[in-house]
N, CA, C and O of each residue as an XYZ file, in Angstrom:
848
protein
N      46.964    136.728     40.846
C      47.201    135.430     41.878
C      46.023    135.666     43.083
O      46.082    136.833     43.470
N      45.166    135.032     43.653
C      44.575    135.388     44.890
C      44.622    136.130     45.867
O      45.606    136.828     45.628
N      44.215    136.444     46.807
C      45.282    137.592     48.096
C      45.253    136.618     49.119
O      44.215    135.961     49.186
N      45.952    136.425     49.754
C      46.578    136.131     51.336
C      46.264    137.092     52.457
O      46.941    137.994     52.951
N      45.103    136.670     52.709
C      44.401    137.516     54.025
C      45.368    136.999     55.787
O      45.143    137.654     56.804
N      45.881    136.377     55.793
C      46.393    136.141     56.731
C      47.569    137.384     56.948
O      47.938    138.246     56.151
N      48.024    137.094     58.446
C      49.139    137.626     58.485
C      50.818    137.447     57.888
O      51.372    136.372     57.658
N      51.267    138.486     57.765
C      52.984    137.719     57.156
C      53.737    137.253     58.217
O      54.349    137.982     58.997
N      53.693    135.809     58.261
C      54.532    134.693     58.812
C      54.136    133.220     58.164
O      53.189    132.642     57.631
N      55.661    132.984     58.620
C      55.648    131.067     57.675
C      53.993    130.810     58.239
O      53.292    131.337     59.102
N      53.809    129.683     57.220
C      52.546    129.026     56.861
C      52.947    127.963     56.594
O      53.675    127.636     55.657
N      52.400    127.203     57.584
C      52.209    125.163     58.111
C      50.622    125.093     56.402
O      50.600    124.093     55.684
N      49.896    125.932     56.226
C      48.888    125.523     55.241
C      48.950    124.534     54.158
O      49.747    124.528     53.220
N      48.129    123.804     54.375
C      48.555    122.829     52.921
C      47.077    122.574     52.830
O      46.266    122.759     53.738
N      46.771    122.022     51.347
C      45.059    121.904     50.532
C      45.873    120.415     49.718
O      46.962    120.296     49.158
N      45.110    119.756     49.901
C      45.159    118.665     49.266
C      43.667    118.280     48.283
O      42.482    118.122     48.578
N      44.535    118.231     46.867
C      43.063    117.950     45.876
C      42.772    116.825     45.230
O      43.417    116.386     44.278
N      41.710    116.278     45.765
C      41.459    114.605     45.581
C      40.453    114.903     44.487
O      39.443    115.560     44.741
N      40.743    114.370     43.116
C      39.252    113.990     42.399
C      38.342    113.170     42.274
O      38.637    112.074     42.749
N      36.987    113.259     41.670
C      36.410    112.007     42.158
C      36.139    110.810     41.355
O      35.833    110.937     40.170
N      36.199    110.029     41.731
C      36.454    108.306     41.064
C      35.911    108.405     39.414
O      35.344    109.307     38.798
N      36.357    107.066     39.031
C      35.337    106.954     37.916
C      34.026    107.368     37.630
O      33.520    107.702     38.701
N      33.089    107.533     36.544
C      31.756    107.807     36.445
C      31.606    106.944     34.690
O      32.540    106.462     34.050
N      30.896    106.965     34.496
C      29.984    106.098     32.847
C      30.830    107.136     32.017
O      31.708    106.689     31.279
N      30.600    108.622     32.099
C      31.088    109.714     31.065
C      32.102    109.962     31.088
O      32.496    110.648     30.144
N      33.355    109.465     32.411
C      34.747    109.621     32.401
C      35.145    108.713     30.993
O      35.716    109.135     29.987
N      34.585    107.153     31.301
C      35.087    106.461     30.207
C      34.607    106.883     29.067
O      35.286    106.550     28.096
N      33.190    107.818     28.735
C      33.226    107.681     27.638
C      33.972    109.154     27.160
O      33.930    109.597     26.013
N      34.426    109.577     27.922
C      34.773    111.351     27.608
C      33.930    112.309     27.694
O      34.600    113.340     27.765
N      32.574    112.613     27.736
C      31.564    113.260     27.641
C      31.816    113.996     29.276
O      32.213    113.633     30.383
N      31.293    115.277     28.594
C      32.121    116.696     29.773
C      30.632    116.659     30.534
O      29.517    116.996     30.135
N      31.029    116.186     31.613
C      30.077    115.895     32.903
C      30.534    116.974     33.855
O      31.353    116.752     34.747
N      29.804    118.521     33.567
C      29.586    119.544     34.920
C      28.481    119.397     35.914
O      28.686    118.883     37.013
N      27.274    119.858     35.529
C      26.241    119.520     36.208
C      25.508    118.428     36.428
O      24.842    118.289     37.453
N      25.565    117.578     35.508
C      24.520    116.225     35.414
C      24.994    115.712     36.576
O      26.193    115.981     36.520
N      24.800    115.150     37.573
C      24.770    114.286     39.039
C      24.875    112.609     38.682
O      24.500    112.083     39.730
N      25.137    111.745     37.910
C      26.276    110.909     37.993
C      26.963    110.018     39.487
O      27.384    110.527     40.525
N      26.892    108.837     39.186
C      27.700    108.443     40.051
C      28.689    107.445     40.206
O      28.415    106.724     39.246
N      29.728    106.877     40.810
C      30.710    106.213     40.254
C      30.158    105.257     39.694
O      29.124    104.683     40.035
N      31.029    104.994     38.558
C      30.727    102.888     38.477
C      31.674    102.548     39.612
O      32.491    103.227     40.234
N      31.235    101.058     39.691
C      32.033     99.876     40.575
C      33.572    100.225     40.536
O      34.259    100.296     41.555
N      34.003    100.416     39.372
C      35.249    101.423     39.730
C      35.617    101.656     40.284
O      36.309    101.264     41.223
N      34.961    103.096     39.530
C      35.387    104.301     40.513
C      35.227    104.146     41.922
O      36.010    104.738     42.666
N      33.971    103.157     42.571
C      34.022    102.804     43.774
C      34.719    102.021     44.432
O      34.690    102.132     45.658
N      35.511    101.047     43.844
C      36.698    100.479     44.268
C      38.513    101.655     44.230
O      39.530    101.448     44.893
N      38.331    102.436     43.524
C      39.577    102.828     43.301
C      38.903    104.613     44.692
O      39.927    105.143     45.123
N      37.852    105.199     45.138
C      38.010    105.448     45.983
C      38.018    104.863     47.236
O      38.413    105.344     48.299
N      37.652    104.027     47.057
C      38.244    103.393     48.489
C      39.716    103.192     48.426
O      40.293    103.879     49.268
N      40.391    102.568     47.795
C      41.886    102.761     47.824
C      42.199    104.009     48.598
O      43.173    104.120     49.342
N      41.056    105.197     48.307
C      41.987    106.478     48.549
C      42.387    105.986     50.191
O      43.425    105.489     50.627
N      41.302    106.295     50.772
C      41.398    105.796     52.116
C      42.866    105.557     53.090
O      43.288    106.369     53.914
N      43.385    104.458     52.807
C      44.609    104.516     53.463
C      46.300    105.449     53.408
O      47.265    105.442     54.173
N      45.961    106.291     51.903
C      46.679    107.115     51.468
C      46.457    108.499     52.280
O      47.447    109.186     52.534
N      44.749    109.049     52.823
C      44.376    110.027     53.076
C      44.127    110.103     54.532
O      43.789    111.146     55.090
N      44.354    108.642     55.308
C      44.149    108.626     56.725
C      44.613    109.119     57.728
O      44.057    109.536     58.744
N      45.893    109.059     57.373
C      47.005    109.720     58.299
C      47.209    111.279     58.161
O      48.086    111.943     58.715
N      46.232    111.724     57.320
C      46.824    112.742     56.671
C      45.818    114.342     58.223
O      45.493    115.514     58.412
N      45.843    113.634     58.502
C      44.663    114.307     60.026
C      43.849    116.032     59.236
O      44.280    117.128     59.595
N      42.733    115.902     58.224
C      42.621    117.176     57.403
C      41.543    117.763     58.801
O      40.722    117.078     59.411
N      41.760    118.706     58.946
C      41.060    119.606     59.845
C      39.937    119.966     59.679
O      39.145    120.339     60.544
N      39.766    119.876     58.476
C      38.272    120.659     57.788
C      38.938    119.450     56.339
O      40.095    119.188     56.010
N      37.605    118.967     55.784
C      37.348    118.518     54.625
C      35.925    119.129     53.828
O      34.782    119.158     54.284
N      36.284    119.476     52.839
C      35.045    120.621     51.807
C      34.764    119.332     49.990
O      35.674    118.738     49.410
N      33.442    119.322     49.649
C      33.715    118.349     49.002
C      32.065    119.323     47.948
O      30.945    119.751     48.229
N      32.975    119.212     46.713
C      31.522    119.412     45.858
C      30.308    118.617     46.399
O      30.390    117.478     46.860
N      28.941    119.494     46.268
C      27.559    119.075     46.114
C      27.617    117.735     44.737
O      26.567    117.103     44.620
N      28.552    117.422     43.960
C      27.904    116.623     43.087
C      27.954    115.321     43.886
O      28.559    115.200     44.951
N      27.177    114.243     43.198
C      27.506    112.927     43.819
C      28.497    112.083     43.544
O      28.547    111.006     44.137
N      29.128    112.318     42.916
C      30.076    111.586     42.085
C      31.496    112.049     43.044
O      32.485    111.454     43.471
N      31.092    113.124     43.090
C      33.002    113.701     44.295
C      31.840    113.469     46.014
O      32.400    114.083     46.922
N      30.835    112.947     46.394
C      30.241    113.273     47.478
C      30.209    111.527     47.513
O      29.680    110.940     48.458
N      30.637    111.031     46.735
C      30.914    109.104     47.374
C      31.781    109.415     47.036
O      31.186    110.493     47.052
N      32.930    109.673     46.613
C      34.059    109.676     46.525
C      34.487    109.829     48.486
O      35.088    109.161     49.327
N      33.964    110.728     48.438
C      34.351    111.286     50.197
C      34.186    110.295     50.493
O      35.223    109.636     50.573
N      33.031    109.641     50.795
C      32.337    109.192     51.959
C      33.430    107.831     51.237
O      34.419    107.625     51.940
N      33.348    107.081     50.163
C      34.136    106.020     50.338
C      35.830    105.977     50.528
O      36.422    104.899     50.553
N      36.473    107.168     50.648
C      37.612    107.341     50.951
C      37.520    107.364     52.606
O      38.601    107.087     53.127
N      36.449    107.637     53.527
C      36.280    107.833     54.801
C      36.152    109.240     55.751
O      36.583    109.569     56.856
N      35.136    110.029     54.470
C      35.579    111.193     55.326
C      33.656    111.952     55.120
O      33.206    113.095     55.208
N      33.239    111.053     54.925
C      31.963    111.161     54.295
C      31.074    112.205     55.657
O      30.439    113.238     55.447
N      31.339    111.412     57.239
C      30.154    111.897     58.144
C      31.228    113.164     58.194
O      30.604    114.198     58.433
N      32.703    113.406     58.036
C      33.394    114.675     59.006
C      33.231    116.012     57.939
O      33.403    117.173     58.311
N      32.851    115.601     56.489
C      32.580    116.600     55.646
C      31.972    117.570     55.252
O      31.009    117.810     55.980
N      32.081    118.223     54.461
C      31.412    120.091     54.432
C      31.063    120.508     52.916
O      31.886    120.898     52.087
N      29.620    120.341     52.712
C      29.343    120.938     51.137
C      29.958    122.320     50.922
O      30.205    123.231     51.712
N      30.099    122.210     49.814
C      31.070    123.348     49.041
C      30.482    123.945     47.578
O      31.036    123.776     46.492
N      29.686    124.414     47.724
C      29.314    124.833     46.165
C      30.601    125.170     45.532
O      30.875    124.508     44.531
N      31.103    125.700     45.757
C      32.597    126.527     44.793
C      33.456    125.284     44.298
O      34.302    125.759     43.540
N      33.615    123.967     44.381
C      33.445    123.359     44.591
C      33.455    122.569     43.421
O      34.281    121.718     43.091
N      32.143    123.062     42.660
C      31.292    122.404     41.811
C      32.316    122.077     40.576
O      33.383    122.682     40.681
N      32.193    121.236     39.427
C      32.911    121.515     38.102
C      32.403    122.428     36.872
O      31.275    122.921     36.885
N      33.208    122.600     35.930
C      33.338    123.400     35.354
C      30.910    123.719     34.450
O      30.035    123.116     33.829
N      31.167    124.902     35.047
C      29.102    124.505     33.974
C      29.413    124.686     32.816
O      29.822    125.783     32.437
N      29.259    123.452     31.863
C      29.666    123.155     30.852
C      28.522    123.790     29.485
O      28.672    124.077     28.298
N      27.442    123.791     30.406
C      26.446    125.240     29.731
C      25.886    124.326     28.443
O      25.804    123.165     28.842
N      25.537    124.412     27.263
C      25.445    123.300     26.007
C      26.386    122.647     25.438
O      26.183    122.008     24.405
N      27.623    122.715     26.065
C      28.397    121.758     25.613
C      28.362    120.026     26.914
O      28.981    118.989     26.676
N      27.743    120.198     27.774
C      27.009    119.063     28.795
C      27.110    118.057     27.927
O      26.790    118.418     26.795
N      27.381    117.107     27.993
C      26.966    116.067     28.055
C      28.395    115.260     26.751
O      28.909    114.142     26.718
N      28.593    116.621     25.793
C      29.087    115.787     24.731
C      30.807    116.328     25.046
O      31.278    117.049     25.925
N      31.213    115.856     24.290
C      33.023    114.939     23.980
C      33.661    116.289     23.231
O      33.179    116.912     22.285
N      34.845    116.529     23.925
C      35.944    117.164     23.281
C      35.919    117.469     21.733
O      36.084    118.566     21.199
N      35.673    116.236     21.125
C      35.767    115.689     19.289
C      33.841    116.344     18.908
O      33.694    116.982     17.866
N      33.212    116.222     19.363
C      31.636    116.260     19.247
C      32.164    118.354     19.203
O      32.569    119.054     18.276
N      31.935    118.602     20.366
C      31.976    120.001     20.275
C      33.284    120.817     18.985
O      33.188    121.911     18.428
N      34.129    120.029     18.896
C      35.280    120.194     17.964
C      34.511    120.187     16.089
O      34.772    120.926     15.139
N      33.911    119.469     16.160
C      33.203    119.290     15.051
C      32.475    120.784     14.874
O      32.651    121.442     13.849
N      32.095    120.997     15.376
C      31.380    122.310     14.904
C      31.954    123.724     15.262
O      31.528    124.743     14.718
N      33.022    123.728     16.282
C      34.230    124.663     16.688
C      35.590    124.231     16.293
O      36.388    124.970     16.869
N      36.278    123.245     15.470
C      37.384    123.490     15.541
C      38.593    123.860     16.564
O      39.189    123.041     17.264
N      38.767    124.868     16.524
C      39.703    125.917     16.900
C      38.885    125.843     18.953
O      39.570    126.387     19.820
N      37.831    125.316     19.286
C      37.500    125.436     20.607
C      38.770    125.095     21.547
O      39.525    124.252     21.063
N      39.194    125.705     23.041
C      39.310    125.538     23.402
C      39.213    125.993     25.073
O      39.874    126.925     25.531
N      38.351    125.229     25.812
C      37.731    125.321     27.135
C      38.352    126.757     27.733
O      37.838    127.817     28.090
N      39.515    126.326     27.671
C      40.514    127.189     28.456
C      40.330    128.617     28.600
O      39.939    129.144     29.642
N      40.734    129.475     27.112
C      40.045    130.204     26.427
C      39.154    130.831     26.397
O      39.180    132.020     26.715
N      37.601    129.913     25.816
C      36.746    130.399     25.450
C      35.537    130.006     25.900
O      34.460    130.233     25.348
N      35.780    129.207     27.258
C      34.194    128.470     28.133
C      33.706    127.658     27.182
O      34.138    126.973     26.255
N      32.282    128.040     27.874
C      31.470    126.913     27.049
C      30.010    128.304     27.296
O      29.583    129.123     28.110
N      29.776    127.757     25.952
C      27.805    129.109     25.779
C      27.117    128.608     26.098
O      26.792    127.521     25.622
N      26.190    129.554     27.719
C      25.705    129.307     27.937
C      25.975    128.475     29.197
O      25.030    127.932     29.769
N      27.756    128.304     29.838
C      27.866    127.862     30.881
C      28.511    129.170     31.594
O      28.004    130.285     31.718
N      29.773    128.706     32.024
C      30.896    129.149     32.397
C      31.550    129.559     31.562
O      31.901    128.957     30.547
N      31.941    131.232     32.047
C      33.395    131.420     31.190
C      34.966    131.231     32.075
O      35.011    131.019     33.287
N      36.084    131.349     31.261
C      37.423    131.119     31.985
C      37.087    132.491     32.951
O      37.744    132.586     33.988
N      36.472    133.144     32.762
C      36.537    134.688     34.222
C      35.960    134.205     35.335
O      36.274    134.310     36.521
N      34.530    133.328     34.458
C      33.713    133.002     36.092
C      34.197    131.853     36.939
O      33.903    131.657     38.118
N      35.242    130.876     35.918
C      35.647    129.688     36.966
C      37.015    130.660     37.524
O      37.355    130.366     38.670
N      37.691    131.580     36.974
C      38.596    132.082     37.659
C      38.312    132.907     38.729
O      39.265    133.240     39.432
N      37.331    133.264     38.974
C      36.650    134.887     40.195
C      36.769    133.235     41.306
O      37.443    132.999     42.309
N      35.678    132.298     40.446
C      35.352    131.396     42.105
C      36.289    130.678     42.471
O      35.998    130.123     43.531
N      37.872    130.263     41.884
C      38.872    129.390     42.328
C      39.342    130.650     43.440
O      39.614    130.474     44.628
N      39.353    131.810     42.781
C      39.796    133.125     43.355
C      39.041    132.688     44.920
O      39.402    132.164     45.974
N      37.882    133.216     44.378
C      37.178    133.379     45.890
C      37.494    132.292     47.019
O      37.769    132.652     48.164
N      37.437    130.824     46.615
C      37.556    129.452     47.484
C      39.240    129.959     48.124
O      39.425    130.470     49.229
N      40.172    129.690     47.235
C      41.270    130.060     47.626
C      41.555    131.362     48.901
O      42.053    131.120     50.000
N      41.090    132.798     48.413
C      40.991    134.042     49.359
C      40.090    132.944     50.971
O      40.465    132.935     52.143
N      39.294    132.440     50.555
C      38.561    132.026     52.060
C      38.988    130.637     52.809
O      38.612    130.125     53.864
N      39.823    130.293     51.931
C      40.982    129.162     52.603
C      42.476    129.412     53.111
O      43.403    128.690     53.477
N      42.309    130.491     52.989
C      43.638    131.123     53.067
C      43.741    132.328     54.230
O      44.640    133.161     54.348
N      41.983    132.083     55.430
C      42.262    132.690     56.808
C      42.621    131.536     57.779
O      42.769    131.796     58.973
N      42.754    130.397     57.361
C      43.851    129.277     58.511
C      45.228    128.747     57.544
O      45.486    129.044     56.378
N      45.850    128.015     58.327
C      46.926    127.257     59.095
C      46.692    125.661     58.745
O      47.580    124.892     58.376
N      45.891    125.471     58.859
C      45.320    124.393     58.367
C      45.497    122.906     57.138
O      45.290    123.160     55.951
N      45.930    121.237     57.597
C      45.395    121.478     56.414
C      43.975    120.848     56.173
O      43.057    120.662     56.972
N      44.069    120.586     54.866
C      41.925    120.579     54.276
C      42.375    120.069     52.901
O      43.303    120.318     52.131
N      40.970    118.977     52.933
C      40.876    118.419     51.984
C      40.166    118.891     50.765
O      39.684    119.919     51.241
N      39.825    118.873     49.729
C      38.728    119.135     48.927
C      38.474    118.139     47.383
O      38.885    118.129     46.223
N      37.708    117.516     48.099
C      36.860    116.331     47.418
C      36.555    117.366     46.013
O      35.639    118.129     46.322
N      36.896    117.553     44.988
C      36.172    118.108     43.787
C      36.227    117.388     42.127
O      35.471    116.448     41.885
N      37.210    117.938     41.008
C      36.420    117.658     39.796
C      37.876    117.781     39.484
O      38.778    118.212     40.203
N      37.932    117.203     37.983
C      39.212    117.522     37.416
C      39.622    118.488     36.294
O      40.681    118.365     35.679
N      38.275    119.935     35.953
C      39.106    120.428     35.813
C      38.954    122.269     36.622
O      39.564    123.328     36.475
N      38.121    121.927     37.227
C      38.418    122.574     38.287
C      39.177    122.960     39.436
O      39.274    124.085     39.927
N      39.772    121.743     39.853
C      40.881    121.597     40.533
C      42.528    121.928     39.738
O      43.577    122.444     40.123
N      42.031    121.297     38.425
C      43.000    122.319     37.783
C      43.086    123.905     37.483
O      44.047    124.581     37.117
N      42.043    124.185     37.702
C      41.697    126.073     38.254
C      42.708    126.348     39.303
O      43.786    126.912     39.112
N      42.210    125.847     40.552
C      42.476    125.480     41.679
C      44.242    125.630     41.591
O      44.561    126.799     41.807
N      44.866    125.159     41.453
C      46.014    124.664     41.071
C      46.973    126.083     40.678
O      47.947    126.665     41.154
N      45.783    126.275     39.177
C      47.147    127.431     38.322
C      46.612    128.783     39.122
O      47.374    129.733     39.302
N      45.068    128.792     39.644
C      45.386    130.208     40.297
C      45.939    130.083     41.867
O      46.028    131.062     42.609
N      46.093    129.494     42.036
C      46.825    129.140     43.464
C      48.723    129.545     43.248
O      49.346    129.968     44.222
N      49.334    129.364     42.058
C      50.189    129.543     42.103
C      50.457    131.363     41.148
O      51.524    131.954     41.316
N      49.348    131.971     40.245
C      49.452    133.167     39.781
C      49.364    133.096     38.596
O      49.740    134.068     37.940
N      48.872    132.003     37.967
C      48.703    131.491     36.260
C      47.953    131.979     35.849
O      47.310    132.588     36.704
N      47.462    132.132     34.535
C      46.244    132.795     34.399
C      45.651    131.465     33.947
O      46.367    130.510     33.645
N      44.013    131.427     33.902
C      43.355    130.415     33.312
C      43.900    129.833     32.705
O      44.505    128.893     33.220
N      43.956    129.966     31.866
C      44.236    129.478     30.762
C      45.759    127.458     30.710
O      46.024    126.341     30.266
N      46.104    128.682     31.655
C      47.403    127.340     31.668
C      47.086    126.375     32.255
O      47.902    125.453     32.230
N      45.698    126.151     33.081
C      45.059    124.905     33.335
C      45.422    124.112     32.245
O      46.086    123.106     32.493
N      45.114    124.367     31.059
C      45.165    123.504     30.150
C      45.873    121.992     30.090
O      45.502    120.870     29.746
N      47.809    122.931     30.924
C      48.480    121.599     30.833
C      48.677    121.056     32.059
O      49.812    120.910     32.513
N      47.422    120.654     32.809
C      47.007    120.073     34.172
C      45.881    119.007     34.083
O      44.677    119.032     34.337
N      46.809    117.982     33.586
C      45.719    116.765     33.837
C      45.289    115.995     35.067
O      46.097    116.382     35.910
N      44.671    115.331     35.517
C      44.516    114.824     36.320
C      43.622    113.034     36.144
O      42.558    112.846     35.553
N      44.409    112.043     36.803
C      43.151    110.619     36.941
C      41.950    110.901     37.993
O      41.584    111.774     38.779
N      41.553    109.582     37.508
C      40.479    109.824     38.413
C      40.785    109.176     39.693
O      41.614    108.272     39.589
N      40.190    109.470     41.256
C      40.676    109.188     42.147
C      42.162    109.538     42.271
O      42.932    108.630     42.584
N      42.701    110.942     42.023
C      44.309    110.929     42.128
C      43.967    111.882     43.183
O      42.882    112.104     43.720
N      45.109    112.393     43.363
C      45.643    113.689     44.761
C      46.547    114.373     44.313
O      47.400    113.801     43.635
N      46.615    115.312     44.466
C      47.653    116.160     44.724
C      47.690    117.412     46.252
O      47.517    117.307     47.466
N      48.013    118.513     45.302
C      48.561    118.725     47.286
C      49.378    120.358     46.841
O      50.522    120.250     46.399
N      48.744    121.905     46.975
C      48.856    122.509     46.962
C      49.950    123.694     48.548
O      49.242    124.486     49.170
N      50.976    123.647     48.812
C      51.519    124.113     49.576
C      52.427    125.965     49.476
O      52.397    126.907     48.683
N      52.903    125.755     50.363
C      54.428    127.084     50.567
C      55.728    127.312     50.574
O      56.392    127.342     51.611
N      56.259    127.515     49.253
C      57.589    127.271     49.299
C      58.670    127.756     50.818
O      59.041    128.831     51.290
N      58.774    126.991     51.007
C      59.133    127.837     53.105
C      58.409    127.910     53.796
O      58.879    128.590     54.708
N      57.169    127.553     54.079
C      56.712    127.790     54.541
C      56.047    129.450     54.699
O      55.387    129.797     55.679
N      56.479    130.642     53.158
C      56.578    131.903     53.174
C      54.820    131.949     52.868
O      54.110    130.944     52.917
N      54.555    132.698     52.698
C      53.019    133.038     52.711
C      53.026    134.098     50.707
O      52.043    134.392     50.026
N      54.234    134.308     50.462
C      54.237    133.966     49.385
C      55.011    133.906     48.713
O      55.422    134.876     48.076
N      55.383    132.962     48.644
C      55.513    131.830     47.517
C      54.699    130.629     47.536
O      55.006    129.644     48.208
N      53.714    130.695     46.840
C      52.694    129.200     47.061
C      54.211    128.534     46.192
O      55.334    128.939     45.889
N      53.216    127.032     46.028
C      53.645    126.032     44.759
C      52.593    124.779     45.119
O      51.877    124.461     46.068
N      52.937    124.242     43.757
C      52.155    122.785     43.941
C      53.364    122.106     44.068
O      54.343    122.145     43.323
N      53.150    121.358     45.296
C      53.892    120.482     46.047
C      53.883    118.456     45.607
O      54.645    117.525     45.868
N      52.799    118.575     44.976
C      52.137    117.246     44.437
C      51.292    117.028     43.738
O      50.235    117.219     44.340
N      51.044    116.544     42.203
C      50.576    116.335     41.063
C      49.874    115.110     40.792
O      50.617    114.152     40.580
N      49.043    114.960     40.758
C      47.989    114.042     40.289
C      48.355    111.901     40.764
O      48.035    110.786     40.350
N      48.947    112.357     41.529
C      49.408    110.699     42.598
C      48.160    110.069     42.515
O      47.037    110.540     42.694
N      48.561    108.795     42.182
C      47.449    107.830     42.074
C      47.534    106.605     42.507
O      48.691    106.221     42.680
N      46.553    105.720     42.785
C      47.189    104.517     42.191
C      46.723    103.577     41.417
O      45.517    103.393     41.255
N      47.564    102.947     40.910
C      47.152    101.373     40.346
C      45.586    101.420     39.686
O      45.359    100.985     38.557
N      44.923    101.796     40.241
C      43.665    101.517     40.325
C      43.072    102.519     39.232
O      42.331    102.111     38.337
N      43.571    104.297     39.408
C      42.960    105.564     38.617
C      42.905    105.405     37.360
O      43.710    104.828     36.628
N      42.047    105.867     37.136
C      41.581    105.348     35.208
C      41.953    107.367     35.198
O      42.042    108.245     36.056
N      42.081    107.271     33.495
C      43.269    108.847     33.051
C      44.316    108.792     32.237
O      44.840    107.699     32.020
N      44.605    109.485     31.884
C      44.374    111.194     32.912
C      43.017    111.597     31.966
O      42.661    110.877     31.033
N      42.409    112.675     32.288
C      41.170    113.481     31.626
C      41.256    114.674     32.802
O      41.655    114.728     33.966
N      40.504    115.829     31.599
C      39.987    116.811     32.920
C      38.519    117.105     32.356
O      37.958    118.154     32.674
N      37.861    116.117     31.467
C      36.248    116.044     31.434
C      35.526    116.482     32.561
O      35.214    117.653     32.779
N      35.206    115.273     33.447
C      34.727    115.242     34.650
C      35.010    116.443     35.928
O      34.494    116.299     37.036
């Protein structure tokens, strides 16, 4: 588990994970890491639908992946002017598998599991786990409520590392597009991290998938 850097006291911190809206490659099932796709018209619609859900939460900070699809989702949800770019929120770098579907990859490597094997020329599970731990350690210096606009697989990585699981367990955490999840503490205790909410979505959300 990524370390807690604050004092041993009751904590009120909560982290909301918001997956970006639909893209063309969400629909086609292609792995979308560094490719900077924008949202589809439906992706824009479901991103706007996030606003009434998120606005009452009064975030102290809003961090967003540098990828266009995440930035558009953040802006359409009403947080574009107050958001901060956070490079560590980028999606898994799929390397040679960028733009391929899982079916394409398994024709070459039938036993492939990204959570165990990573991607040639891209990030390994150890790379993604270290990135998630680094971000969690930085966020845990505050007790604020924070929003993170990110991606399917990296949000799953954050969740499993938040509760101290090995990254391979991320394969069990699927997310719809434009979904909302929340990480917090059981009983406000710094040693008892929990997933408070997972994959809450509107009727507009697509998925579930972790590819983008």
